[in-house]
Structures are given as C-alpha cells and as structure tokens.
C-alpha positions as CSV (number, residue, x, y, z in Angstrom):
1,M,65.0,96.9,21.7
2,A,67.1,94.1,20.4
3,G,65.2,91.6,18.5
4,R,62.3,92.8,19.0
5,V,59.3,90.8,17.1
6,N,57.7,93.1,13.8
7,T,54.2,93.3,14.5
8,S,52.6,95.5,11.1
9,P,50.0,93.2,9.8
10,P,51.3,91.8,6.7
11,V,50.0,92.1,3.3
12,V,48.8,89.5,1.4
13,P,49.2,89.5,-2.4
14,Y,45.5,88.9,-3.5
15,S,45.9,88.0,-7.1
16,S,42.7,87.0,-9.1
17,C,44.3,84.7,-11.3
18,D,45.8,82.6,-8.0
19,M,43.4,79.4,-7.6
20,S,45.1,78.8,-4.4
21,S,44.8,81.9,-2.3
22,P,43.2,82.5,1.1
23,S,40.1,83.8,1.7
24,P,39.3,87.3,2.8
25,V,38.1,85.7,6.3
26,Q,41.3,84.2,6.4
27,I,43.1,87.0,5.7
28,R,40.9,88.9,8.7
29,E,41.3,86.3,10.9
30,A,45.4,85.6,10.1
31,N,46.1,89.5,10.5
32,A,43.7,89.4,13.8
33,H,45.6,87.0,15.1
34,L,48.8,88.6,14.5
35,V,47.7,91.4,15.4
36,A,47.3,89.6,19.0
37,V,50.5,88.0,19.2
38,H,52.3,91.5,18.5
39,R,50.1,92.3,21.5
40,R,50.9,89.5,23.9
41,V,54.4,90.4,22.8
42,A,54.6,94.2,23.9
43,E,53.1,92.9,26.9
44,L,55.7,90.5,27.7
45,E,58.1,92.5,26.6
46,Q,56.5,96.0,29.2
47,W,56.8,92.6,31.9
48,L,59.8,92.3,31.2
49,E,62.0,95.3,31.5
50,A,59.4,95.7,34.8
51,A,61.1,92.7,35.9
52,E,64.7,92.9,34.9
53,N,64.5,96.8,36.8
54,T,62.5,95.1,39.4
55,V,65.5,92.6,39.7
56,R,67.7,95.3,39.1
57,E,67.0,97.5,42.1
58,Q,67.3,94.2,43.8
59,A,70.3,93.2,43.6
60,E,71.3,96.9,44.5
61,S,69.3,96.8,47.4
62,L,71.2,93.6,48.2
63,I,74.6,95.9,47.5
64,R,74.2,98.3,49.5
65,K,72.8,96.3,52.4
66,D,76.2,93.9,51.7
67,E,78.1,97.1,52.5
68,Q,76.3,98.1,55.4
69,L,76.4,94.1,57.0
70,R,80.3,94.4,56.5
71,A,80.6,97.9,58.1
72,A,78.5,97.3,60.9
73,T,80.6,93.5,60.6
74,Q,83.8,95.6,60.8
75,E,83.0,97.5,64.0
76,I,81.4,94.7,65.6
77,A,84.9,93.2,65.8
78,E,86.5,96.2,66.4
79,A,84.4,96.6,69.5
80,K,85.0,93.6,70.1
81,D,88.7,93.5,69.9
82,K,88.7,96.8,72.0
83,E,86.4,95.0,74.2
84,I,89.1,91.9,74.7
85,H,91.6,94.3,75.0
86,Y,90.3,96.2,77.9
87,L,89.0,92.8,79.8
88,H,92.6,91.6,79.2
89,E,94.0,94.8,81.1
90,K,91.1,94.1,83.5
91,L,92.2,90.9,84.0
92,C,95.9,91.5,84.5
93,K,95.3,94.3,87.0
94,S,93.3,92.1,89.2
95,E,96.1,89.6,89.1
96,E,98.3,91.9,90.6
97,T,96.0,93.2,93.0
98,I,95.8,89.3,93.7
99,Q,99.6,89.3,94.1
100,R,99.4,92.4,96.5
101,F,96.6,91.1,98.7
102,Q,97.9,87.9,99.1
103,N,102.0,89.0,99.4
104,M,100.0,91.5,102.2
105,V,97.9,88.1,103.9
106,K,101.8,86.8,104.5
107,E,102.7,89.7,105.8
108,K,99.8,89.6,108.1
109,D,99.9,86.2,109.1
110,A,103.6,86.5,109.6
111,M,103.0,90.0,111.9
112,I,100.1,88.0,114.5
113,G,102.5,85.5,114.5
114,Q,105.1,87.9,116.6
115,L,102.5,89.1,118.8
116,Q,101.0,86.2,119.7
117,H,104.5,85.4,120.4
118,R,105.1,88.8,122.3
119,C,101.3,88.3,124.0
120,Q,102.2,84.6,125.3
121,L,105.3,86.8,127.1
122,L,103.1,89.4,128.2
123,D,101.0,86.9,129.7
124,N,103.4,85.2,131.5
125,I,105.1,88.2,132.6
126,C,101.3,88.7,134.5
127,K,101.5,85.3,135.8
128,S,105.3,86.3,137.4
129,R,104.3,89.9,138.6
130,P,103.0,88.4,142.3
131,L,105.8,86.1,142.7
132,L,107.8,89.7,141.7
133,D,106.4,91.5,144.1
134,S,106.9,89.2,146.5
135,M,110.4,89.2,145.8
136,L,110.9,92.8,145.8
137,S,108.9,92.5,149.6
138,H,111.6,90.5,151.1
139,M,114.2,92.5,149.1
140,A,113.4,95.3,150.6
141,E,113.5,93.9,154.1
142,A,116.5,92.2,153.8
143,E,117.6,95.9,152.9
144,R,116.4,97.3,156.1
145,L,117.8,94.6,158.3
146,G,121.1,96.1,159.9
147,P,124.5,94.1,160.5
148,V,123.9,91.2,162.4
149,V,124.8,92.0,166.3
150,G,127.7,89.8,168.3
151,M,129.5,89.3,165.1
152,G,133.4,90.0,164.4
153,E,134.9,92.6,162.2
154,P,135.7,91.2,158.8
155,T,139.0,89.6,158.0
156,A,141.6,91.8,155.4
157,N,141.8,88.1,153.5
158,T,137.7,88.2,153.2
159,S,137.1,87.4,150.1
160,L,133.6,89.6,149.5
161,T,133.7,92.6,151.3
162,D,131.7,95.6,150.8
163,G,133.8,97.8,148.5
164,E,134.0,94.8,146.4
165,S,130.5,93.8,146.0
166,N,128.3,93.3,143.1
167,C,125.7,94.9,145.8
168,S,127.7,97.7,146.9
169,P,126.0,101.5,146.6
170,N,129.2,103.3,146.0
171,R,130.8,100.8,143.1
172,I,126.9,101.3,141.8
173,S,127.7,105.0,141.6
174,N,130.8,105.0,140.3
175,H,129.0,103.8,137.6
176,K,128.0,107.5,136.2
177,D,131.5,108.3,134.9
178,F,130.5,106.4,131.8
179,S,129.0,108.3,129.4
180,L,125.3,106.7,128.9
181,S,122.4,107.0,126.6
182,E,119.4,108.1,127.6
183,D,118.3,104.0,127.8
184,D,121.0,103.4,129.8
185,M,120.1,106.5,132.1
186,D,116.6,105.0,132.2
187,D,118.3,101.8,133.1
188,Q,120.4,103.4,135.6
189,E,117.6,105.4,137.8
190,L,115.6,101.7,137.5
191,D,119.0,100.3,139.1
192,E,119.2,102.9,141.8
193,I,115.8,102.3,142.5
194,V,115.7,98.7,143.0
195,F,119.6,98.4,144.1
196,G,119.7,101.7,146.4
197,T,120.6,101.3,149.7
198,T,116.6,101.7,150.5
199,I,113.9,100.1,148.1
200,D,111.7,102.8,146.8
201,C,108.4,100.5,146.4
202,S,106.1,102.8,145.4
203,A,108.4,103.2,142.7
204,V,108.5,100.1,141.8
205,E,104.9,99.9,142.0
206,G,104.7,102.4,139.5
207,M,106.4,100.9,136.6
208,T,105.2,98.9,134.1
209,D,105.6,95.0,133.5
210,A,108.3,95.8,130.8
211,Q,109.8,97.5,132.7
212,L,109.8,95.2,135.4
213,S,110.7,92.3,133.2
214,Q,113.5,94.1,132.0
215,Y,115.4,93.7,135.2
216,V,114.0,90.3,136.1
217,P,117.5,89.1,135.3
218,R,119.5,91.4,137.9
219,F,117.0,90.2,140.7
220,G,118.2,86.9,140.5
221,D,122.2,87.7,139.8
222,L,121.9,89.6,143.1
223,K,119.9,86.7,144.8
224,S,122.4,84.4,144.0
225,V,125.3,86.6,145.3
226,L,122.9,87.4,148.9
227,Q,123.3,83.4,149.1
228,K,126.7,83.5,148.7
C-alpha cells in the first residue's frame, strides 16, 4: 500500500569512540518502541482497510437500494396514472349514465303529466256515465213513440222533412256508399246502433267509456235537432 510506514527496526550505529552514543538499554527501548509503533500502524491499516470495505459495501448497497426504490417509485407512478385514467373514464361513463337517467326522468314526468290529464278525463267521463245512460233511455223512449195522433199532413213547404232530416234512417244508410276505413266502419256501426230506428240498449250497455265518449257530441247534435 502506498505510504506504508517502514516498520523494520533501524540499525543504530555504535562506535566506541563516540562518547555521545546511546547505551544498550536505550537502544532496546527505542527498538521496542519502534516495534510497537509498527504494530499499531499495521493494526490501523487493517482497520482502515476493513472500514473502506465496509464503506464500499454500504455504498454499493445504497446504490442497489436506490435503484430498487427508483424502480418501485416508477411502478407506483405508472400504476397511479393508470388508476387515474381508469377512474376518469369511469367518472365520464357515470356522468353519461346520470345524464341519460335525468333525461329518462324528464320523459317519465312528461308522460305522467299526460296520463294524469287523461285519467282526469276518464274520471269525468265515468262521472258523466249516469247522465249518458239517462239520455240514451230517453232517446229510446222517444223513438218508440209513434206519430202524434190528429196532426195534419206536413205541407210541401215544410222546412224540415223526414227525407231531409239529419236523423233520417235513409240518409244515414246512404253514407254506406262512401269508402270507409276500419275505424270509420266501427263508427258507422255505432251510429247505426245509436241513431237507427230502434236503439239497441243492450249493445249500448256493452260499449266502453271511451267508445261512448266519442259519440257524446253527436248526441248533443241530435238533441238540438229534436228540440227544433
């Protein structure tokens, strides 16, 4: 090792002619001291070498740990980025789902409003059912009545004759010449039941409230004609 101290005992020259030369005791003591110093230096060199090895090993260990920590940190950062990306996509999908549900709720609210209005109309129709039944009963009784006895023959200038009346069975039957759809055929069948020469009460009783409600305005027209 560079800088190593020479621990070999020095050769002390001895001359019998030199009056200032050390005595043999001093020479032995000096040699013993040098041997002790040499031993101590060797021990320190060994300790220094061991310390250097320890420091080197610790440095290498720290370098390995630093590399491991860097790799672990990189993995954690990548996992964090992936998790953030996944959560962001999930958040976007959740927002889209919430928006879709909100639109569905609005549509359902609008539908509920329409259904509530229709339910109110049906309630009103059901409440008007007794009045409609009574009116149909009176109309059936009116058609069963014959002509008034003692009345003269109608003149030619009569403003409203049987042939021109809106309630004439012949005029109603003439409408069959037109081309009708299925809904119109159903309406015509109901017209024949209600406005025929004789009202079939059993058929009327079998109608639903919706079917009866479609012909309420026609009953009103017929009532106005009868009043004339």
